[in-house]
ROSEGU-353469 format. One record per residue (C-alpha): residue number from 0; residue in three letters; x, y, z. Coordinates in steps of 0.2 Angstrom, whole numbers. Example, Ala and Ser with C-alpha at 12.3 -4.5 7.8 and 13.67 -1.06 7.14 Angstrom:
SITE    nr   rest      c1      c2      c3
SITE     0    Ala      62     -22      39
SITE     1    Ser      68      -5      36
% end
This chain:
SITE    nr   rest      c1      c2      c3
SITE     0    Unk     641     516     456
SITE     1    Unk     657     518     465
SITE     2    Unk     651     534     473
SITE     3    Unk     635     526     479
SITE     4    Unk     645     511     485
SITE     5    Unk     656     523     496
SITE     6    Unk     642     534     502
SITE     7    Unk     630     521     507
SITE     8    Unk     643     508     512
SITE     9    Unk     635     495     500
SITE    10    Unk     649     483     499
SITE    11    Unk     653     484     518
SITE    12    Unk     635     479     522
SITE    13    Unk     635     465     509
SITE    14    Unk     622     472     497
SITE    15    Unk     620     479     479
SITE    16    Unk     611     493     470
SITE    17    Unk     599     481     463
SITE    18    Unk     594     474     480
SITE    19    Unk     593     491     487
SITE    20    Unk     581     497     473
SITE    21    Unk     570     481     475
SITE    22    Unk     569     484     494
SITE    23    Unk     565     502     492
SITE    24    Unk     551     499     480
SITE    25    Unk     544     485     491
SITE    26    Unk     544     496     506
SITE    27    Unk     535     510     497
SITE    28    Unk     522     498     492
SITE    29    Unk     520     491     509
SITE    30    Unk     518     508     517
SITE    31    Unk     509     518     503
SITE    32    Unk     492     514     512
SITE    33    Unk     496     528     525
SITE    34    Unk     495     541     511
SITE    35    Unk     477     536     509
SITE    36    Unk     473     532     528
SITE    37    Unk     481     546     537
SITE    38    Unk     470     559     529
SITE    39    Unk     454     549     533
SITE    40    Unk     459     548     551
SITE    41    Unk     463     566     553
SITE    42    Unk     448     572     542
SITE    43    Unk     436     562     553
SITE    44    Unk     439     573     568
SITE    45    Unk     437     591     571
SITE    46    Unk     446     604     582
SITE    47    Unk     439     614     597
SITE    48    Unk     431     626     585
SITE    49    Unk     423     613     575
SITE    50    Unk     434     615     560
SITE    51    Unk     439     600     549
SITE    52    Unk     454     597     538
SITE    53    Unk     451     593     520
SITE    54    Unk     456     576     512
SITE    55    Unk     466     584     497
SITE    56    Unk     476     595     508
SITE    57    Unk     480     581     520
SITE    58    Unk     485     569     507
SITE    59    Unk     497     582     500
SITE    60    Unk     504     585     518
SITE    61    Unk     505     567     522
SITE    62    Unk     515     563     505
SITE    63    Unk     526     578     507
SITE    64    Unk     531     574     525
SITE    65    Unk     534     556     521
SITE    66    Unk     545     559     506
SITE    67    Unk     555     572     515
SITE    68    Unk     557     562     531
SITE    69    Unk     562     546     522
SITE    70    Unk     575     555     511
SITE    71    Unk     582     562     527
SITE    72    Unk     584     545     534
SITE    73    Unk     593     539     518
SITE    74    Unk     606     553     518
SITE    75    Unk     608     556     537
SITE    76    Unk     604     539     545
SITE    77    Unk     610     528     530
SITE    78    Unk     596     515     535
SITE    79    Unk     583     506     525
SITE    80    Unk     569     514     535
SITE    81    Unk     553     522     527
SITE    82    Unk     545     536     538
SITE    83    Unk     527     543     538
SITE    84    Unk     513     548     549
SITE    85    Unk     512     536     563
SITE    86    Unk     496     526     566
SITE    87    Unk     496     528     585
SITE    88    Unk     502     546     585
SITE    89    Unk     489     553     573
SITE    90    Unk     475     546     584
SITE    91    Unk     482     556     598
SITE    92    Unk     482     572     587
SITE    93    Unk     465     569     581
SITE    94    Unk     456     562     596
SITE    95    Unk     466     569     611
SITE    96    Unk     473     586     606
SITE    97    Unk     461     593     593
SITE    98    Unk     446     592     604
SITE    99    Unk     454     605     616
SITE   100    Unk     463     616     603
SITE   101    Unk     464     622     585
SITE   102    Unk     472     611     572
SITE   103    Unk     487     623     571
SITE   104    Unk     490     622     589
SITE   105    Unk     488     603     589
SITE   106    Unk     501     602     575
SITE   107    Unk     512     614     586
SITE   108    Unk     512     601     599
SITE   109    Unk     518     588     586
SITE   110    Unk     533     599     581
SITE   111    Unk     537     601     600
SITE   112    Unk     536     582     601
SITE   113    Unk     549     580     588
SITE   114    Unk     560     593     596
SITE   115    Unk     559     584     612
SITE   116    Unk     564     567     603
SITE   117    Unk     579     576     596
SITE   118    Unk     585     582     613
SITE   119    Unk     582     565     620
SITE   120    Unk     592     557     606
SITE   121    Unk     607     569     607
SITE   122    Unk     609     571     626
SITE   123    Unk     607     552     630
SITE   124    Unk     592     556     641
SITE   125    Unk     583     542     632
SITE   126    Unk     592     529     643
SITE   127    Unk     584     538     659
SITE   128    Unk     567     538     652
SITE   129    Unk     568     520     645
SITE   130    Unk     574     514     663
SITE   131    Unk     560     524     671
SITE   132    Unk     545     516     662
SITE   133    Unk     543     497     666
SITE   134    Unk     546     486     650
SITE   135    Unk     529     478     653
SITE   136    Unk     520     495     652
SITE   137    Unk     529     499     636
SITE   138    Unk     522     484     628
SITE   139    Unk     505     487     636
SITE   140    Unk     505     505     629
SITE   141    Unk     507     497     611
SITE   142    Unk     493     484     614
SITE   143    Unk     481     498     621
SITE   144    Unk     485     509     606
SITE   145    Unk     482     494     595
SITE   146    Unk     464     491     602
SITE   147    Unk     460     509     601
SITE   148    Unk     465     510     583
SITE   149    Unk     455     495     579
SITE   150    Unk     440     502     588
SITE   151    Unk     442     518     578
SITE   152    Unk     442     507     562
SITE   153    Unk     426     498     567
SITE   154    Unk     417     514     572
SITE   155    Unk     422     523     556
SITE   156    Unk     416     508     545
SITE   157    Unk     399     508     555
SITE   158    Unk     403     490     560
SITE   159    Unk     401     496     578
SITE   160    Unk     390     511     583
SITE   161    Unk     383     519     599
SITE   162    Unk     370     507     606
SITE   163    Unk     352     511     611
SITE   164    Unk     352     500     627
SITE   165    Unk     370     497     628
SITE   166    Unk     386     508     626
SITE   167    Unk     390     501     609
SITE   168    Unk     382     488     598
SITE   169    Unk     385     479     581
SITE   170    Unk     380     489     566
SITE   171    Unk     367     503     567
SITE   172    Unk     352     493     573
SITE   173    Unk     361     479     583
SITE   174    Unk     365     469     567
SITE   175    Unk     375     472     551
SITE   176    Unk     366     480     537
SITE   177    Unk     370     491     522
SITE   178    Unk     382     491     508
SITE   179    Unk     396     501     517
SITE   180    Unk     397     488     531
SITE   181    Unk     397     474     518
SITE   182    Unk     411     482     509
SITE   183    Unk     421     484     525
SITE   184    Unk     418     466     530
SITE   185    Unk     424     461     512
SITE   186    Unk     440     472     513
SITE   187    Unk     444     466     531
SITE   188    Unk     443     447     526
SITE   189    Unk     453     450     510
SITE   190    Unk     466     460     519
SITE   191    Unk     468     446     532
SITE   192    Unk     469     432     519
SITE   193    Unk     483     442     509
SITE   194    Unk     492     447     525
SITE   195    Unk     493     429     532
SITE   196    Unk     499     423     515
SITE   197    Unk     513     436     516
SITE   198    Unk     507     444     500
SITE   199    Unk     518     459     496
SITE   200    Unk     509     475     499
SITE   201    Unk     494     466     506
SITE   202    Unk     487     481     515
SITE   203    Unk     488     492     499
SITE   204    Unk     481     479     488
SITE   205    Unk     466     476     499
SITE   206    Unk     463     495     500
SITE   207    Unk     463     497     481
SITE   208    Unk     452     482     478
SITE   209    Unk     440     487     491
SITE   210    Unk     439     504     485
SITE   211    Unk     435     498     467
SITE   212    Unk     421     488     474
SITE   213    Unk     415     503     484
SITE   214    Unk     415     514     468
SITE   215    Unk     405     500     459
SITE   216    Unk     393     498     473
SITE   217    Unk     390     516     475
SITE   218    Unk     387     519     456
SITE   219    Unk     374     504     454
SITE   220    Unk     365     505     471
SITE   221    Unk     356     517     482
SITE   222    Unk     366     521     497
SITE   223    Unk     359     534     509
SITE   224    Unk     368     550     510
SITE   225    Unk     382     550     523
SITE   226    Unk     382     532     524
SITE   227    Unk     400     530     518
SITE   228    Unk     407     543     530
SITE   229    Unk     419     557     526
SITE   230    Unk     422     551     508
SITE   231    Unk     409     545     496
SITE   232    Unk     418     533     483
SITE   233    Unk     416     540     466
SITE   234    Unk     429     542     452
SITE   235    Unk     437     560     451
SITE   236    Unk     437     569     435
SITE   237    Unk     456     568     434
SITE   238    Unk     468     556     442
SITE   239    Unk     482     570     442
SITE   240    Unk     481     587     449
SITE   241    Unk     493     600     457
SITE   242    Unk     497     597     475
SITE   243    Unk     487     608     488
SITE   244    Unk     500     614     500
SITE   245    Unk     487     624     510
SITE   246    Unk     491     616     527
SITE   247    Unk     510     616     526
SITE   248    Unk     517     628     539
SITE   249    Unk     500     631     547
SITE   250    Unk     507     628     565
SITE   251    Unk     505     637     581
SITE   252    Unk     519     631     593
SITE   253    Unk     513     636     610
SITE   254    Unk     495     641     607
SITE   255    Unk     489     624     613
SITE   256    Unk     495     628     631
SITE   257    Unk     485     644     631
SITE   258    Unk     469     636     623
SITE   259    Unk     468     619     632
SITE   260    Unk     478     624     648
SITE   261    Unk     496     620     652
SITE   262    Unk     492     604     661
SITE   263    Unk     481     596     647
SITE   264    Unk     494     601     633
SITE   265    Unk     508     595     643
SITE   266    Unk     500     578     646
SITE   267    Unk     496     577     627
SITE   268    Unk     514     581     623
SITE   269    Unk     520     568     635
SITE   270    Unk     509     555     627
SITE   271    Unk     515     560     610
SITE   272    Unk     533     559     615
SITE   273    Unk     531     542     625
SITE   274    Unk     522     534     610
SITE   275    Unk     533     540     597
SITE   276    Unk     549     538     605
SITE   277    Unk     546     520     611
SITE   278    Unk     537     514     596
SITE   279    Unk     552     520     585
SITE   280    Unk     565     512     596
SITE   281    Unk     556     495     595
SITE   282    Unk     554     496     576
SITE   283    Unk     572     502     573
SITE   284    Unk     579     488     584
SITE   285    Unk     567     475     577
SITE   286    Unk     570     479     558
SITE   287    Unk     589     482     561
SITE   288    Unk     590     465     568
SITE   289    Unk     581     457     554
SITE   290    Unk     593     466     542
SITE   291    Unk     608     459     551
SITE   292    Unk     613     477     556
SITE   293    Unk     614     473     575
SITE   294    Unk     631     469     582
SITE   295    Unk     635     456     596
SITE   296    Unk     631     469     609
SITE   297    Unk     614     473     602
SITE   298    Unk     620     490     596
SITE   299    Unk     613     497     580
SITE   300    Unk     625     507     568
SITE   301    Unk     622     525     568
SITE   302    Unk     608     524     581
SITE   303    Unk     611     541     587
SITE   304    Unk     609     548     569
SITE   305    Unk     594     537     566
SITE   306    Unk     585     543     582
SITE   307    Unk     589     561     578
SITE   308    Unk     581     559     561
SITE   309    Unk     566     551     569
SITE   310    Unk     564     567     579
SITE   311    Unk     566     578     565
SITE   312    Unk     553     568     555
SITE   313    Unk     541     572     569
SITE   314    Unk     544     590     567
SITE   315    Unk     542     589     548
SITE   316    Unk     526     580     550
SITE   317    Unk     519     593     562
SITE   318    Unk     525     608     551
SITE   319    Unk     516     600     536
SITE   320    Unk     500     597     547
SITE   321    Unk     502     578     543
SITE   322    Unk     504     573     561
SITE   323    Unk     520     565     568
SITE   324    Unk     531     555     556
SITE   325    Unk     540     540     563
SITE   326    Unk     549     524     557
SITE   327    Unk     537     512     549
SITE   328    Unk     538     494     554
SITE   329    Unk     533     490     535
SITE   330    Unk     551     494     532
SITE   331    Unk     554     476     536
SITE   332    Unk     546     471     519
SITE   333    Unk     560     480     510
SITE   334    Unk     573     472     521
SITE   335    Unk     566     455     517
SITE   336    Unk     569     460     498
SITE   337    Unk     587     464     502
SITE   338    Unk     588     482     508
SITE   339    Unk     602     486     520
SITE   340    Unk     606     504     517
SITE   341    Unk     600     521     515
SITE   342    Unk     600     519     496
SITE   343    Unk     584     509     498
SITE   344    Unk     576     524     507
SITE   345    Unk     581     535     493
SITE   346    Unk     570     525     482
SITE   347    Unk     556     524     494
SITE   348    Unk     556     543     497
SITE   349    Unk     556     546     479
SITE   350    Unk     541     535     476
SITE   351    Unk     532     543     490
SITE   352    Unk     536     560     483
SITE   353    Unk     528     555     467
SITE   354    Unk     511     552     475
SITE   355    Unk     510     571     477
SITE   356    Unk     504     571     459
SITE   357    Unk     490     559     462
SITE   358    Unk     481     567     477
SITE   359    Unk     463     565     468
SITE   360    Unk     464     547     471
SITE   361    Unk     464     549     489
SITE   362    Unk     447     557     488
SITE   363    Unk     440     540     481
SITE   364    Unk     444     529     496
SITE   365    Unk     430     528     508
SITE   366    Unk     432     523     527
SITE   367    Unk     425     506     522
SITE   368    Unk     440     503     512
SITE   369    Unk     453     510     523
SITE   370    Unk     446     505     540
SITE   371    Unk     451     487     538
SITE   372    Unk     469     493     539
SITE   373    Unk     466     500     556
SITE   374    Unk     459     484     562
SITE   375    Unk     473     473     555
SITE   376    Unk     487     485     562
SITE   377    Unk     478     484     579
SITE   378    Unk     479     465     578
SITE   379    Unk     497     466     574
SITE   380    Unk     500     478     589
SITE   381    Unk     491     466     600
SITE   382    Unk     505     453     598
SITE   383    Unk     515     464     610
SITE   384    Unk     504     457     624
SITE   385    Unk     514     441     624
SITE   386    Unk     528     451     632
SITE   387    Unk     518     456     647
SITE   388    Unk     521     445     663
SITE   389    Unk     503     442     667
SITE   390    Unk     507     431     682
SITE   391    Unk     515     445     691
SITE   392    Unk     500     456     697
SITE   393    Unk     512     471     701
SITE   394    Unk     514     472     682
SITE   395    Unk     498     464     676
SITE   396    Unk     486     476     684
SITE   397    Unk     494     492     678
SITE   398    Unk     496     484     661
SITE   399    Unk     478     479     660
SITE   400    Unk     472     496     665
SITE   401    Unk     483     504     652
SITE   402    Unk     476     492     639
SITE   403    Unk     458     493     644
SITE   404    Unk     456     511     647
SITE   405    Unk     462     517     630
SITE   406    Unk     448     509     620
SITE   407    Unk     435     510     634
SITE   408    Unk     437     529     637
SITE   409    Unk     442     533     619
SITE   410    Unk     458     540     626
SITE   411    Unk     476     535     624
SITE   412    Unk     481     548     638
SITE   413    Unk     469     540     650
SITE   414    Unk     477     523     648
SITE   415    Unk     495     529     650
SITE   416    Unk     490     539     665
SITE   417    Unk     481     525     674
SITE   418    Unk     495     512     670
SITE   419    Unk     509     523     677
SITE   420    Unk     499     529     693
SITE   421    Unk     493     511     697
SITE   422    Unk     511     504     695
SITE   423    Unk     518     518     706
SITE   424    Unk     504     515     719
SITE   425    Unk     506     496     720
SITE   426    Unk     525     497     722
SITE   427    Unk     523     510     735
SITE   428    Unk     509     500     744
SITE   429    Unk     521     485     745
SITE   430    Unk     535     496     752
SITE   431    Unk     546     494     736
SITE   432    Unk     551     512     735
SITE   433    Unk     568     507     728
SITE   434    Unk     559     500     712
SITE   435    Unk     550     517     708
SITE   436    Unk     562     528     698
SITE   437    Unk     560     546     703
SITE   438    Unk     554     551     686
SITE   439    Unk     539     540     689
SITE   440    Unk     534     550     704
SITE   441    Unk     534     566     694
SITE   442    Unk     525     558     679
SITE   443    Unk     512     551     691
SITE   444    Unk     509     567     700
SITE   445    Unk     506     575     683
SITE   446    Unk     493     562     678
SITE   447    Unk     485     564     695
SITE   448    Unk     483     582     692
SITE   449    Unk     476     578     674
SITE   450    Unk     463     566     681
SITE   451    Unk     458     578     694
SITE   452    Unk     459     594     684
SITE   453    Unk     440     598     686
SITE   454    Unk     440     596     704
SITE   455    Unk     456     607     706
SITE   456    Unk     448     620     695
SITE   457    Unk     432     620     705
SITE   458    Unk     442     621     721
SITE   459    Unk     452     636     715
SITE   460    Unk     436     644     708
SITE   461    Unk     427     642     725
SITE   462    Unk     441     651     733
% end
């Protein structure tokens, strides 16, 4: 115990081994849903060749990357943070990168994203970037990603579909019908009730209960083939199996720049860096504050090491083909149970590692059971909208475009680009050039080229 006390600074931070263990278990329960959810998100998309990733391999990759990343945070960052595939970042990989390149090339961009985060962390360039992007737009990006994630959840569950007379509609015929949608609706309502009642592991409990309901419904009723989506809920022959590491190491670092083009790949990489870096910063500061780890000047102990581990976690996630790993806000659940040091993360990482032996369970969970988590997380991310100064049109209009275009165009990249371009344009139109950091001019130019890439290609081809 004395060794643990000295290494993790338990006494110094006013905690005990027992509190750290309880906190670590709570965090693992609160974030375990990502082991089930991340494979469904990634397996629901296909790359430029039409290839899809398998649920079993993705589950192994997700669990492995989460366990390794969390253990790194424990021993290097000494912070009570669990890390796993980020719910904004995997959407970028699945819906923005993969359609233009192979899965290996998309995961290569994820590895590069982690490398960039590391460089930003160790060089201090994060300050320059954070000062360049207006705070209101940072909040707007989180809100827009939340809406986008929620829309993906509704679509995956069949609650929202492509309309016949409208772009989208309720259900498959303009109204809700069928067992999968019914199961989804039940799961969403259950999850909301448990979450607002602050039930520990509310998301995980809801996914498990809804999955059981789906299995029962599928076994006693006739559900048309394909109605459940990627996964049909039925019990596997065995609950335990050897992990399938087939996707680990399947990475092409720079092939995406060749396949999709340098501009498209660069914009996707920028979106990954922007989303991952600022989401991690907000989560780290927020959870640290709740844990009493922030000093009077607002500084977090070992922040440099924590941010570096976050970048390494991004690389680990890409190398394992699990998408970028980042700090999970669910770590706050463990902090609420008393977690204050990396010892809690040792427990969390070990428990996440144990899930490698139970990958068949992930093949039981249908989209109808997991999609409610997307909707709820989207709702939670929407709370950032309170931080946007809506009375200031110079900020409100770029923030609105950022938020609206992400779900309306099914593109995170489009929302980020529209927000930054409009902000730069509005400030320039009002003659407030001093309020436009030079970096925003560069980024705006990149996005203008991105939006006009077809016209530019036609222009050069015509010549």
